[in-house]
DOPA-873629 format. One record per atom (N, C-alpha, C): x, y, z; residue in three letters. Coordinates in steps of 0.2 Angstrom, whole numbers, plus 5000, padded with zeros to 4 digits. Example, Ala and Ser with C-alpha at 12.3 -4.5 7.8 and 13.67 -1.06 7.14 Angstrom:
2
506649725039ALA506249785039ALA506649845039ALA506449895035SER506849955036SER506450005039SER
//
This chain:
505
500449945000UNK500050005000UNK500450065000UNK501150065000UNK501550115000UNK501450164994UNK501250124988UNK501150164982UNK500550214983UNK500050194987UNK499550244988UNK499750304993UNK500250294997UNK500350345002UNK500950394998UNK501350374994UNK501850414991UNK501750404983UNK501250434980UNK501050424973UNK501550454968UNK501950494970UNK502450524965UNK503150504966UNK503250454971UNK503950434972UNK504050364972UNK504650344972UNK504850274972UNK505450264975UNK505750204975UNK506350194979UNK506950234976UNK506950254970UNK507450294967UNK507450374970UNK506950394973UNK506850464975UNK506650464982UNK506850514986UNK506650514993UNK505950534994UNK505550504998UNK504850524999UNK504750585003UNK504250625002UNK504150675007UNK503750645013UNK503850685018UNK503450655024UNK502750655023UNK502450595025UNK501750585024UNK501350625030UNK501650655034UNK501350695040UNK501250765038UNK501650795033UNK501550865031UNK501550865024UNK500950895021UNK500950905014UNK501450945011UNK501750935005UNK502250985003UNK501951055002UNK502351105002UNK502151175002UNK501651184996UNK501851164990UNK501451174985UNK500751144985UNK500651084988UNK500051054989UNK499651084995UNK500051115000UNK499651155005UNK499351215002UNK499751244997UNK499451304994UNK498751284991UNK498751234987UNK498151204984UNK497551194989UNK497751164995UNK497251155000UNK496951225002UNK497351275004UNK497151335006UNK496751375001UNK496851364995UNK496451394989UNK495751374988UNK495651314991UNK494951284991UNK494451324994UNK493851334991UNK493251364994UNK492851314998UNK493051305004UNK492751255008UNK492751275015UNK492251255019UNK492251265026UNK492951245030UNK493151275035UNK493751255038UNK493751185041UNK493151155043UNK493151085045UNK493351045039UNK493051065033UNK493151015027UNK493851025025UNK494151085026UNK494851095024UNK495351055028UNK495151045034UNK495550995039UNK495450925036UNK494850905034UNK494750835032UNK495150825025UNK495150875021UNK495550875014UNK496250865016UNK496550905021UNK497250895023UNK497450825025UNK496950795029UNK497050725031UNK497050675025UNK496650695020UNK496550645014UNK497250655010UNK497450715009UNK498150715005UNK498750685009UNK498750685016UNK499250645019UNK499150575018UNK498550545017UNK498450475016UNK498550455008UNK498750505004UNK498850484997UNK498350514992UNK497850544994UNK497350574989UNK497650634986UNK497550634979UNK497850684975UNK497450744975UNK497750804976UNK497350864975UNK497550904969UNK498150894967UNK498350944961UNK497850934956UNK497650994953UNK497251004947UNK497651014941UNK497651074939UNK497951094932UNK498651114933UNK498851134939UNK499451164940UNK500051124937UNK500551154933UNK501051114931UNK501451084937UNK501751024936UNK502150994941UNK502851014941UNK503051044947UNK503751074947UNK504251014947UNK504851024944UNK505350974944UNK505450934950UNK505450964956UNK505550924962UNK505050874963UNK504450884960UNK503850834961UNK503850784956UNK504250794951UNK504250744945UNK504750684947UNK504550644951UNK504950594954UNK504650524952UNK504150514948UNK503850444947UNK504250414942UNK504750364944UNK505150334939UNK504950264938UNK504350244940UNK504150174938UNK503850174931UNK504250184926UNK504050194920UNK503550134917UNK503650074920UNK503250024918UNK502450034919UNK502350084924UNK501650094925UNK501250124919UNK501550144914UNK501250164908UNK500950094905UNK501350044905UNK501049974903UNK500549954907UNK500649954914UNK500149924918UNK499449964918UNK499550034917UNK498950074917UNK498450054912UNK498750044906UNK498350034900UNK498149954900UNK498649914901UNK498549844901UNK498049824906UNK498049854912UNK497549834917UNK496849854915UNK496849904911UNK496149934909UNK495949894902UNK496349874898UNK496149844892UNK496149774891UNK496449734896UNK496249664896UNK495549654899UNK495049674895UNK494349684898UNK493849684893UNK493249694895UNK492649684891UNK492649744886UNK492849804887UNK492749864883UNK493049854876UNK493649834875UNK493949824868UNK493649764865UNK493449714869UNK493149654866UNK492449674863UNK492049714867UNK491449744864UNK491549774858UNK492049824858UNK492149864852UNK492349814846UNK492649764847UNK492949724842UNK492349684838UNK491749674842UNK491249644838UNK490949684832UNK491049744832UNK490749794828UNK490949774820UNK491549764819UNK491749754812UNK491449694809UNK491349644812UNK491049584810UNK490249584811UNK490049604817UNK489349594818UNK488949654816UNK489149714816UNK488849774814UNK489049794807UNK489649794805UNK489849824798UNK489849764793UNK489849704795UNK489849654790UNK490449624787UNK491049644790UNK491649614787UNK491749534789UNK492149504785UNK492349434787UNK492849444793UNK492849384797UNK493349384802UNK494049404800UNK494249364795UNK494949374792UNK495049454790UNK494649484787UNK494749554785UNK494749594791UNK494249584796UNK494249624802UNK494849614806UNK495149554806UNK495749544810UNK496349584807UNK496349584800UNK496949624797UNK496849694798UNK496249724797UNK496149794798UNK496249814805UNK496049774810UNK496149794817UNK496949794818UNK497249744816UNK498049744818UNK498449804815UNK498249814808UNK498649864805UNK498449934806UNK497849944806UNK497550014807UNK497750044814UNK497650004819UNK497750024826UNK498550034827UNK498950004824UNK499650014824UNK499850084821UNK499450094816UNK499550164812UNK499350224817UNK498750214820UNK498450264823UNK498650274830UNK499050234833UNK499350244839UNK499950284839UNK500250294833UNK500850334833UNK500850404836UNK500250444834UNK500250514837UNK500250504845UNK499850454848UNK499750444855UNK500450434858UNK500850394855UNK501550374857UNK501950434858UNK501950474853UNK502350534853UNK502150584858UNK501450594859UNK501250644864UNK501350614871UNK501350554872UNK501550524878UNK502250544881UNK502750554876UNK503450574878UNK503450644879UNK502950684878UNK503050754879UNK502950774886UNK502450744890UNK502250764896UNK502850764901UNK503250714902UNK503850714906UNK504350774905UNK504350794899UNK504850854897UNK504550914900UNK503850924899UNK503450984901UNK503250984908UNK503050924911UNK502750924918UNK502050954918UNK501750944912UNK501050974911UNK500550924910UNK499950934912UNK499450884910UNK499250904903UNK498850864900UNK498650874893UNK498250934892UNK497850954896UNK497351004895UNK497751074896UNK498351074900UNK498751134900UNK499251134894UNK499451084892UNK499851084885UNK499451114880UNK498751094879UNK498351124874UNK498251194875UNK498351224881UNK498351304881UNK498851334877UNK499351304876UNK499951334872UNK499751334864UNK499251304863UNK498951304856UNK498351334855UNK497851314859UNK497151344859UNK497051404863UNK497551424867UNK497451484871UNK497051464878UNK497051514883UNK496751494889UNK496051484889UNK495651534886UNK494951534887UNK494651494881UNK494851494875UNK494651454869UNK494751384871UNK495251364875UNK495451294876UNK494851264880UNK494351304883UNK493851274886UNK493451234881UNK493351254875UNK492951214870UNK493351144869UNK493951144868UNK494351084867UNK494251044873UNK494351064879UNK494251024885UNK493550994885UNK493051034883UNK492351004883UNK492350944878UNK492650954872UNK492650904867UNK493050844870UNK493550854874UNK493950794877UNK493550764882UNK493150794886UNK492750764891UNK492250724887UNK491950744882UNK491450704878UNK491750644875UNK492350644873UNK492750594870UNK492850534875UNK493150554881UNK493350504886UNK492750484890UNK492250524890UNK491650504894UNK491350454890UNK491350454883UNK491050404879UNK491350334881UNK492050324881UNK492350264883UNK492150244890UNK492150284895UNK492050274901UNK491350244902UNK490850274898UNK490150254899UNK490050184895UNK490350174889UNK490250114886UNK490650054890UNK491150074893UNK491450014897UNK491049994903UNK490750044906UNK490250034912UNK489649994909UNK489350004903UNK488849964901UNK489049894899UNK489549884896UNK489849824894UNK489949784901UNK490249814906UNK490349774912UNK489649754915UNK489149804915UNK488549794918UNK488149734915UNK488249734908UNK487949674905UNK488149604907UNK488849604909UNK489149544911UNK488849524918UNK488749574923UNK488549564929UNK487749544929UNK487449574924UNK486749564924UNK486649494921UNK487149464917UNK487049394915UNK487249344919UNK487449364925UNK487649304930UNK487049264932UNK486549294934UNK485849264935UNK485349314932UNK485149294925UNK484749344922UNK484049354926UNK483849414926UNK483249434929UNK483349454936UNK483949444939UNK484049464946UNK484349534947UNK484749554943UNK485149624943UNK485049654937UNK484649704937UNK484549744930UNK485149784928UNK485249794922UNK485849824919UNK485949894922UNK485349924924UNK485349994926UNK485749994933UNK485549944937UNK485849934944UNK486549914944UNK486749874939UNK487449854938UNK487849914936UNK487649954932UNK487950014930UNK488150064936UNK487650064940UNK487750104946UNK488250074951UNK488250014952UNK488749974956UNK489449994953UNK489549984946UNK490249984943UNK490450064944UNK490050104943UNK490250174943UNK490450194951UNK490050164956UNK490250184963UNK490950154964UNK491150094962UNK491850074963UNK492350114959UNK492150134953UNK492650174949UNK492650244952UNK492150274955UNK492150334959UNK492750334964UNK492750284968UNK493250274974UNK493950284971UNK494050244966UNK494750234963UNK494950304960UNK494450334956UNK494550404953UNK494650454958UNK494350454964UNK494350504969UNK495150504972UNK495350444974UNK496050444976UNK496550474971UNK496450454965UNK496850484960UNK497350444956UNK497850484954UNK498450454950UNK498650384953UNK498850394960UNK499150334963UNK498750274963UNK498050284965UNK497650224965UNK497450194959UNK497450234953UNK497350204947UNK497950164945UNK498550184946UNK499150154944UNK499150084948UNK499050094955UNK499050034959UNK498549974957UNK497949994956UNK497449944954UNK497649914948UNK497849954943UNK497949934936UNK498549884936UNK499049894941UNK499649844942UNK499449774943UNK498849764946UNK498649694948UNK497949674945UNK497549714943UNK496849694940UNK496949644934UNK497449654930UNK497549624924UNK497549544925UNK497849524931UNK497949454932UNK497349414932UNK496849434936UNK496149394936UNK495849404929UNK495949464927UNK495549474920UNK495849424915UNK496449414914UNK496749374909UNK496549304910UNK496549284917UNK496349214918UNK495649204916UNK495149244917UNK494449234915UNK494349244908UNK494749284905UNK494749284897UNK494949224894UNK495449194897UNK495749124894UNK495149074895UNK494849074901UNK494249034902UNK493749044897UNK493649104895UNK493149124890UNK493349094883UNK493949104881UNK494249084875UNK494149004875UNK494348974880UNK494348894880UNK493548874880UNK493148904883UNK492448884883UNK492148904876UNK492348954872UNK492048974866UNK492448934860UNK492948904861UNK493448884855UNK493148844850UNK492748794853UNK492448744848UNK491948784843UNK491648834845UNK491148874841UNK491448924837UNK492048954839UNK492349014835UNK492548994828UNK492648934826UNK492748914819UNK492148924815UNK491548934817UNK490948944814UNK490849024812UNK491149044807UNK491149114805UNK490649134800UNK490249184801UNK489849214795UNK490249234790UNK490049224783UNK490449264778UNK490349334778UNK490649374774UNK490649444774UNK489949464771UNK489549504775UNK488949524774UNK488849594770UNK489449624769UNK489449684765UNK490049684760UNK489949724755UNK490449724750UNK490649804749UNK491149814745UNK491449884744UNK491849904750UNK491949974749UNK492450004754UNK492150024761UNK491450024761UNK491150054767UNK491250024773UNK491249954774UNK491449924780UNK492149934782UNK492549934777UNK493249944779UNK493450014781UNK493050064778UNK493150134781UNK492850144788UNK492250114789UNK491950114796UNK492450084801UNK492850034799UNK493249994804UNK493850044805UNK494150074800UNK494650124801UNK494450184805UNK493850204805UNK493550254810UNK493650234817UNK493350174818UNK493350144825UNK494150134827UNK494550114823UNK495250104825UNK495550174827UNK495450224823UNK495650284824UNK495450314831UNK494850304832UNK494550324839UNK494850284845UNK494950224844UNK495250184849UNK495950204851UNK496350224846UNK497050234847UNK497250314848UNK496950354843UNK497150424843UNK496850464849UNK496250434851UNK495950474857UNK496350484863UNK496750434864UNK497150434870UNK497650484870UNK497850514864UNK498250564864UNK498050634867UNK497350634868UNK497050694871UNK497150694879UNK497350634882UNK497350634889UNK497950604892UNK498350574887UNK498950534890UNK499450564894UNK499450634893UNK499950674897UNK499750674904UNK499150664906UNK498950664913UNK499250604917UNK499550554913UNK499750494917UNK500550494917UNK500850544913UNK501650544913UNK501950604916UNK501450654918UNK501750724919UNK502150724926UNK502050664930UNK502450664936UNK503050624935UNK503250604929UNK503850574928UNK504450634926UNK505050614928UNK505550664927UNK505750684919UNK506050734918UNK506150754911UNK506550714907UNK507050674911UNK507450624908UNK507150554907UNK506550554908UNK506150484907UNK506350454900UNK506550394899UNK506750364893UNK506250364888UNK506250394883UNK505750394878UNK505550324875UNK506050294873UNK505950224869UNK505650174874UNK505850184880UNK505550134885UNK504750154886UNK504650214887UNK503950234887UNK503550214881UNK503850224875UNK503450204869UNK503350124869UNK503850094871UNK503750014871UNK503249994877UNK503250024882UNK502750014888UNK502050024885UNK502050084882UNK501350104879UNK501150054874UNK501550034870UNK501349984865UNK501149914868UNK501449894873UNK501349834876UNK500649844880UNK500549904883UNK499949914887UNK499349934884UNK499449974878UNK498849994875UNK498749954869UNK499149954864UNK499049924857UNK498949854858UNK499449814862UNK499349744862UNK498749714865UNK498549734871UNK497949704874UNK497249734870UNK497249794868UNK496649824864UNK496549784858UNK497149774854UNK497049734848UNK496949664849UNK497249634854UNK497049564855UNK496349554857UNK496049594861UNK495349594864UNK494849604858UNK495049654853UNK494649674848UNK494649614843UNK495149574842UNK495149514837UNK494749464840UNK494749454847UNK494349404850UNK493549424849UNK493449494850UNK492749514849UNK492549504842UNK493049514837UNK492849504830UNK492649434829UNK493049384832UNK492849314831UNK492149304834UNK492049324840UNK491349314843UNK490849344839UNK490949414836UNK490449444832UNK490249404826UNK490849374823UNK490749334817UNK490349264818UNK490349244824UNK490049174826UNK489349184828UNK489149244831UNK488549254834UNK487949234829UNK487949264823UNK487449244819UNK487349174817UNK487949134818UNK487949064815UNK487749014821UNK487949034827UNK487848984833UNK487149004836UNK486648954835UNK485948974837UNK485948994844UNK486248964849UNK486248974856UNK486549044857UNK487049064854UNK487349134855UNK486849184852UNK486549164846UNK486149214843UNK485549234847UNK485249174850UNK484649184855UNK484949224861UNK485449214864UNK485749254870UNK485849324868UNK486149334862UNK486249404860UNK485549444860UNK485049414857UNK484449444857UNK484149464863UNK484249424868UNK483949434875UNK484449474880UNK485049474879UNK485549504884UNK486149544880UNK486049554874UNK486649584870UNK487249544871UNK487849574871UNK488449544871UNK488549504878UNK488349544883UNK488449514890UNK488049444890UNK487449444887UNK487049384887UNK487449324883UNK487849344878UNK488249294874UNK488749264879UNK489149314882UNK489649284886UNK489349244892UNK488849264895UNK488449224900UNK488349154897UNK488049144891UNK487849084888UNK488549044887UNK489049074885UNK489649034884UNK489949004890UNK490049054895UNK490349034901UNK489948984906UNK489249004907UNK488848964911UNK488748894908UNK488648894902UNK488448834899UNK489048784899UNK489648804899UNK490248764899UNK490548754906UNK490548794910UNK490848794916UNK490448804922UNK489848814921UNK489348824927UNK489448884932UNK489448864938UNK489548924943UNK490248954942UNK490748924940UNK491348954939UNK491349004934UNK490948984929UNK490749034923UNK490449094926UNK489949094931UNK489649144934UNK490149194938UNK490649154941UNK491149194944UNK491649234939UNK491749204934UNK492149234928UNK491749294926UNK491049294925UNK490649344923UNK490749404928UNK490749394934UNK490849444939UNK491549484938UNK492049444937UNK492749464936UNK492749514930UNK492449484925UNK492449524918UNK492049584919UNK491449574923UNK491049634923UNK491449694927UNK491849674932UNK492249724935UNK492949744932UNK493049704927UNK493749714923UNK493749784920UNK493249824920UNK493249884917UNK493249944922UNK493249934928UNK493149984933UNK493750034932UNK494350004931UNK494950054930UNK494850104924UNK494550074919UNK494350114913UNK493950174915UNK493350154918UNK492850214920UNK493250254925UNK493650224930UNK493950274935UNK494450314932UNK494850294927UNK495350334923UNK494950394920UNK494450374916UNK494050424912UNK493750474917UNK493450454923UNK493150504927UNK493750544930UNK494350524931UNK494850564934UNK495050614929UNK495150594922UNK495250644917UNK494750694916UNK494050674917UNK493550714916UNK493550774922UNK493750754928UNK493750794933UNK494350854932UNK494850834928UNK495350884927UNK495150924921UNK494850894916UNK494650934910UNK494050984912UNK493650964917UNK493151004919UNK493351074921UNK493951074925UNK494251134928UNK494551174922UNK494751144917UNK494951184911UNK494351214907UNK493751184908UNK493151214905UNK492951274909UNK492951264916UNK492651314920UNK493251324925UNK493751374924UNK494351374928UNK494251384936UNK493651424938UNK493551434945UNK493451364949UNK493251314945UNK493151254948UNK493851224951UNK494351254950UNK495051224953UNK495051234960UNK494551284962UNK494551294970UNK494051254973UNK493751204969UNK493251154972UNK493651084973UNK493551054978UNK493850984979UNK493650944973UNK494150904971UNK494050864965UNK493450814966UNK493350784972UNK492850734973UNK492150764971UNK492050824972UNK491350854970UNK491250844963UNK491750864959UNK491750854952UNK491650784950UNK491950744953UNK491950674951UNK491250644953UNK490950664958UNK490250634960UNK489750664954UNK489850724952UNK489350744947UNK489550714940UNK490150704939UNK490350664932UNK490050594933UNK490150564938UNK489850494939UNK489150484938UNK488750534941UNK488050534940UNK487850544933UNK488150594929UNK488050604922UNK488150544918UNK488750504920UNK488950444916UNK488450384917UNK488150384923UNK487650334925UNK487050344921UNK486850404920UNK486250424917UNK486250404909UNK486850434906UNK486950414899UNK487050344898UNK487450314902UNK487550234902UNK486850194901UNK486450214906UNK485750184906UNK485450184899UNK485450244896UNK485150264890UNK485450224884UNK486150214884UNK486550184879UNK486450104880UNK486250084886UNK486250014887UNK485649984883UNK485150024881UNK484549994878UNK484649974871UNK485249994868UNK485349974861UNK486149974861UNK486449924864UNK487149934866UNK487649934860UNK487649884856UNK488149884851UNK488049934845UNK487449954843UNK487350014838UNK487550074842UNK487450084848UNK487650144852UNK488450144852UNK488650084854UNK489450084854UNK489750104848UNK489550074842UNK489950094836UNK489850164834UNK489250194836UNK489150264834UNK489550304838UNK489550294845UNK489850344850UNK490650334849UNK490850274848UNK491650274847UNK491850314841UNK491450304835UNK491550344829UNK491550414831UNK491050444834UNK491050514836UNK491650534840UNK491850494845UNK492450514848UNK493050514844UNK493050474839UNK493650484834UNK493550544830UNK492950564827UNK492850624823UNK493150684827UNK492950684834UNK493150744838UNK493950744839UNK494250684839UNK494950684841UNK495350704835UNK495150684829UNK495550704823UNK495850774822UNK495350824822UNK495550894822UNK496050914828UNK495850894834UNK496150914840UNK496850894840UNK497050834839UNK497650804839UNK498050834833UNK497750834827UNK498150864821UNK498350934822UNK497950974825UNK498151044826UNK498751054831UNK498651014837UNK499151014842UNK499850994839UNK499850934835UNK500450914833UNK500750964827UNK500350994823UNK500651044819UNK500951104822UNK500651124828UNK500951174832UNK501651154834UNK501651094837UNK502251074840UNK502851064836UNK502651034830UNK503251014825UNK503351074821UNK502851104818UNK503051154813UNK503251224816UNK502851244821UNK502951314824UNK503451314830UNK503351264834UNK503751254840UNK504451214839UNK504451184833UNK505051144832UNK505251094837UNK504651064840UNK504751014845UNK505251034851UNK505151094853UNK505651124858UNK505251134864UNK505351094870UNK505051094876UNK505051164879UNK505651204878UNK505751264881UNK505251314878UNK504951304873UNK504451344870UNK503751344874UNK503651294878UNK503051294883UNK503251314889UNK503351384890UNK503551414896UNK503051404902UNK503251364907UNK502751344912UNK502451404916UNK502851464916UNK502751524920UNK502051554917UNK501951544911UNK501351574908UNK500751534907UNK500751474910UNK500251424909UNK499551454910UNK499451504915UNK498751524917UNK498751604915UNK499151624910UNK499151694908UNK498851704901UNK498251724901UNK497851734895UNK498251774890UNK498551834892UNK498851874887UNK499551844884UNK499851804888UNK500551774886UNK500451714882UNK499851684883UNK499751624879UNK499451644872UNK499451594867UNK499151614860UNK498451634861UNK498251664856UNK497551684856UNK497051624855UNK497251574852UNK496851514851UNK496451524845UNK496351584842UNK495851594837UNK496051544831UNK496651544828UNK496751494822UNK496651424824UNK496851404830UNK496751334832UNK495951314833UNK495651364836UNK494851344837UNK494551344830UNK494651394826UNK494351394819UNK494551334815UNK495151304816UNK495451254812UNK495151184815UNK494851184821UNK494551124824UNK493851124823UNK493551184823UNK492751184822UNK492551184814UNK492951224810UNK492751224803UNK492751154800UNK493151114801UNK493151044798UNK492551004799UNK492151024804UNK491450994804UNK491051004799UNK491151054795UNK490751064788UNK490851004784UNK491450964784UNK491550904780UNK491450844784UNK491550844790UNK491450784794UNK490750764794UNK490250804796UNK489550784796UNK489350754790UNK489450784784UNK489150744778UNK489550684776UNK490150674779UNK490550614778UNK490550564783UNK490050574788UNK489950524793UNK489550464791UNK489750404793UNK489250344792UNK489250304799UNK488750314802UNK488650274809UNK487950244809UNK487850204814UNK487150174814UNK486550224815UNK486750284818UNK486250334819UNK486150384813UNK486650394809UNK486650444804UNK487150424799UNK486950434793UNK487450424787UNK487350494783UNK487950524782UNK487950594778UNK487850584771UNK487750634767UNK487650624760UNK488250604756UNK488850624759UNK489450604755UNK489650534757UNK489550514763UNK489650444766UNK489150394762UNK488550414760UNK488150364756UNK488450344750UNK488950384747UNK489250354741UNK489950334742UNK490250354747UNK490950334748UNK491150294754UNK490650294759UNK490850264765UNK491050314770UNK491250294776UNK491450344782UNK492150374780UNK492150434779UNK492850464778UNK492850524782UNK492450524788UNK492450584792UNK493150594796UNK493450544798UNK494050554802UNK494550584798UNK494650544792UNK495250564787UNK495150644785UNK494550654783UNK494450724780UNK494450774786UNK494250764792UNK494250804798UNK495050824800UNK495450764800UNK496150774802UNK496550814797UNK496350794790UNK496750834785UNK496550904784UNK495950924784UNK495750984783UNK495951034789UNK495951004795UNK496151044801UNK496851064800UNK497251024798UNK497951034797UNK498051084792UNK497751084786UNK497851124781UNK497551194782UNK497051204786UNK496851264789UNK497251304794UNK497551264798UNK497951284804UNK498651314801UNK498951284797UNK499651304794UNK499651384792UNK499251404788UNK499251474786UNK498951524791UNK498451504795UNK498151544800UNK498651554806UNK498951504808UNK499351514813UNK500051554811UNK500251544805UNK500851584803UNK500651654802UNK500051674800UNK499851744800UNK499751774807UNK499551734812UNK499451754819UNK500151774822UNK500651724821UNK501351734823UNK501651794820UNK501551804814UNK501851864810UNK501551924813UNK500851924815UNK500551984817UNK500752004824UNK500851954829UNK500951954836UNK501751964837UNK502151934832UNK502851934833UNK503051884838UNK502651844840UNK502851794845UNK502351734845UNK502451684849UNK501951624849UNK501351654852UNK
//
């Protein structure tokens, strides 16, 4: 439990006293708008390891987290779970690809779209800034509120879908006894506790949760193996199902580039980049891709296996997993369903944690409110939306994941154009002294315009279960590609003009 008490330190760095909060953290406590009695309680919580820091850049003396493998365990602990398995069913079950084509697309496209995320991962240790603060050096202080709102929607989508997928598993343990709505509430309550403690608890839980998850997933594979060879042939032709799968893969990998800095900003500036990249590949790409391929196999077999098809009609994907496990291994299968149901709590907790940080970027004065209050509101909203999404889970999943990707494309593209073209990839150009200075930061006008204007081509190019645009009717889903490309092309001349006019960044 030492990890929970000293979240920013390890054996390579001396730990601050657990009896006295560091001066910078004490300043954060005193800045809270809370009764004196609550302030005392908050001080006790931070001594116990609860994180208080909101958007403030992390000073070098606090960047002492050198357990670099935590990048791997953070994502690996989250993604050996039901969420990527659920997403993986969409290329075969919803889009109509054959299993072979789906597996090839998932493997190659996710490797391509993780590249921006891998690079952004290495920036946070150099800068000591959370992702929303890094965005201020591109989008400006106040316009950045819109980007932060977009990021809240993106990551909220994944947290909600994870909770719904887990809830379906819990509901399938004994059908008719626990409604999906109640299971969503249980999962969110557990995630709320982890998200409240913060950075340290998320890393600590992710370090271990993958072990029971993998055991139960192996039981699932063994129970389903005899039927997985029964695959439906491709139900769609042409480019449309392939483009839809590309959109899903882009959302799965590139979206993390909008929050990944939150989880490496406590690492020192000398953190080894190649090791961080390797750990991220092992923790994010490998489990997400493997789970999606398993999901694609299940999705291709559901229409062919009568028992699975019937279970899908009654209980969606959770019903299918229940049919597979309970029919083959009985009560142990029910135990595995419970483990798989809770396998996603770290995903929902991580996303709630990031939402609490980006909410402060949307409404800056909320930095004076204890983060637990923001977390409770976020959890309540996610429960309500999750209940609505659970009524038509897989169509909702494919649509919402695609929308998350559409929002990510312009944001990440503009950010990387600024970093490479205008900042020359120089960490010194992100002066931490001006992180909260509206006048010293960029105006954000070129960046916001280049992020919003592409929606003029994104919307007609979308192809989802809920809406198909007029361009997509003829071409398939090109929204992510057109959004990312058009935002970059718009930003280059507009930002160059702003720098010329202002004479500085």
